N, C-alpha and C positions, 0 to 999 in steps of 0.2 A: 228782182236778183239778176245780174248779169250771168253770162255764161263764163266768165272766171270765176265769181264769187262760187258757182253750183261746184265748177271741175275742184278748187280746194276744199270743199265742205266736203266732196265724196273722197278727197285725199285723206282727208285727216280722219274721218272713219273707217276707211281700209287701215290705214296705219294703228288707229287705236285698236282695233279687230287682231291685227297679228299680233300685236305685245299681247292681248287678255290670253292669246291663242300661245305664246313663247313661254307668259307666264306659268298658265297654267300646266305646261309639260315640261317646269324648273328648270329650264335653259336659261330663262334671265331673270337676273335677282334685284327683285326691289332695288330702286336709287337710294331710298331711303336705309335701308340696309349695309348695301354694298358700298356706300359712302362712308369716312370717314370725317370729324370735323378737323380743319384746319387749326396748326399751331400746335402748341405742347397739349400732351393728353393728362391728366392727372388720373385716369382710371385704366383699367384695362378694356378693352371694346368689349361686348357683348360676342360671344362665341356666335357665328355662323351657322355653324352645323353641328352634329354630336360632339361632344367633350374627347378631346386625342386622348389616349391610353399608352401608355409604354408598349413596345411590342417586345420590349428583355423578359423573357418570363423569370418569374421572383420562385427561388428555391423555399418550398414547403421549406419547415422545420419538422424532422421526427418525432412523434410522441411515445416511438418504443420505449419499453424499460424493460431491462434484460436485469431478475432477481437471482441472485445466487442464495440459498436460504439458509439460515442457521444451523449450524452442525457440523457443514461443510469442512472438511479435513482438506489442508493445502499444504502440500510439500516443500520446503526450504530449506537453503543451506545458509549457516551460521557464516558475515562476512569477518566480523572483529569479534577475538575471542573473549572471554567473557572467566571472570577468577572471583571470589569473594576477597584474595589477597589484596587488590585493590580497588573492585568495583565499588560504587556509591549510587543512591539514590537520585534519580534525575539522568544518568547516564544512555546516551542512546544505543539503539540495538541494530545494526543492519542484516537485513536476510534477503536472498533472493531466489524466486521458485523454480523448484527444478522439477516438477510435474505439471502439463497443464491442468487446468479444469474447462471442463465439456457441458453443455447442455443442449439439446436437440440436437445432436451432430454437427456443432458448431463449439470452437475454442472462444470462450468468452475469460479466460483468464493463460494469457502463453507462457511459456517458462522465460526466465530469464526477465519476470517484471519483478520488480523492488518492494521490499516491505522494511517500515520501518516501526520501532517502540523506543521502549525506554524502561529502564527499571526501575520499579517500585520502593523496593529495599533490596538490601543485601546486609547478609549477617556472616561475619567469621564465624569457623568453630572455637570451642570452648575449651580451657587447660584439662578442665577435669569431666564436663559435660557439653552436648550440646553440638549439633552437627553444625557446619557452614550451609548455609541455604541464601537464595536470593529471588524473587519475584518479578515478572515483568509481564508488558502489558504490548499489545500490538495496533497501530493507531492507524496507520497511512498506509497504501499501495499506490504506486506509481507503475504503469504500465510502457511499454515500449516505446509507446508512440507519444509519452508526453502527459496521456490522460491521469489524473491524481484524482483519487475517492479516499476517504474516512472512512475506515472499519473498525472494528471493535473486536481484537481473538485473543487469544491465548496458547502457547505449546502447551499440548499433552500426551506428545512423548519426545525421549533426544535422545540420538544416538551419538554417544560422544568418545565412546572407546572406554568409558571409565564405567562406576558405579551410580552414577548418579539416579535418582528417580524424580519423576514429575507427577504433580497431583493433580486434581482437578481446575484447582485456581492459577495455574501457570507459574508454582513454587517447584521451584528445583532444588533437591537437597545433595547434598555433598555423603559419601561412603562416612561409616563410622570409623572412629578407631582404634576398638577395644580388642581386636586382633591385634594391630599393633602394639599399642601398650602391655598388649601381655607377654607377646615377644618380648619386647623389652625389660619388665621384669623380669621374666625367665633367663634372660643371655646376662645381666647386671648379676643374679644370684647363681648363677652356673659359676660365671667368672670369678665373684667373690669365697665358694666354696673351695675352689680351687687353689687359689692363693690362700687362703686360711690354711687348708689343709699343708699346702708344702710351708709353711711358717711354724704351724704347732699340732699337725697330727689332728685327731678325730675335736678334739674341743675348737681347735683353730677353723675346724671347717665350717665347723655350729655360727662361729662369730663370723668368718668370714661369709658363711650362708646369709646371716643377718645383715650385715653392714652393703652386700651387694645386694640385697632386696630393697633398704634403703636407700640405697643410690638408685636404684630402677625406680623406686616411687617416686624420688625426687627428680625425676628427669623427664615422667610421666606428667606429672603436676607443672613441667617447667614448659611443655612443648603442647602445641595446639593439635586438633586433630587435622585430617587432610582438608583442604581448601575446595570447596562447590565453585566449580568450572564446567566451561564449555568453551572448547579450544575452536580455532578458525578452520572452516572446513564441517562442523559437527551437523550434522541433519535431522530436524523436527518436524515434525508434524503439528501446524497452528489450525486450531478450530474457532469456527466462526462463530460469536457468541451472538450475533443477531444477521439480518437480512440484509444482505451486499446488494444495492441499486445502481445498475449502472445504466448509462445511456447508451442506448441499443446504436446508434451511427457513429460512438468512439471504439467499442470492441466489433469492429467488423477490419479482421487481420486477414491476410492474403498471404504472407509467409512465418508459418509458424514452425517449421520445422529444423531451424537451427536452433539447437541447446547450447550452453555455455559450459564449460568445463568444470566440472566441480574443482572446489579448491582444496588442495593437500589440507588436510588438518596439522598443526604445529606438532610437537611432543607437550606432553602435561608436565606441568607444575607440579613438583615434590616438596 
């Protein structure tokens, strides 16, 4: 072997040794991995290093639930008046919360939330007996931020400025008409007595009293009793009949100090 061949062999050996050192240090990537085949690729190339991950942080969803227990009383104001004179089953009822509900020093139902319900039935007062009454159920709660949930609730008390009463099933009953009926009979009897006395003395007074009484009885039989009604602006207490489950991230309110003015009640129908 001549001198030139010996030098060439030593050069190749040094090159191989240097390449081995670089590959061991991770500086030189094997050609079989770094090189890509020529021409169109039909599949993605194998990854050179670890799979890349998005650096944009993903917002983890909250699993917090806020539960407003059954039996909670929610103060509301009626936005549309109700009267047995024209109310019927299926009519919508609209209310608005007037006092906040808190839990663990946190407002979970703020003032100004909307409540929707419907009338289940409505009955006008009778001409001889029977009072006017209607029943309602509340089924939807809409928060100021638009978050909407289903609820099951019914009124337990109502302040309408009248003599309506509320039972445990959400039935609102109007006042009775016995006092009014007695007044009508007394008025017509006295009037008849006076007219009869003028016309025919004592005998005429007796006849007039009887006629007046009959007239009063006829008026009572032809006239309905007082309607059951809740004017717009009436205040009610709604009682939740089942637990109300809320998403925690939907009931984080930062401005809960502004309340809407209470709607002035309209004059009651007579």
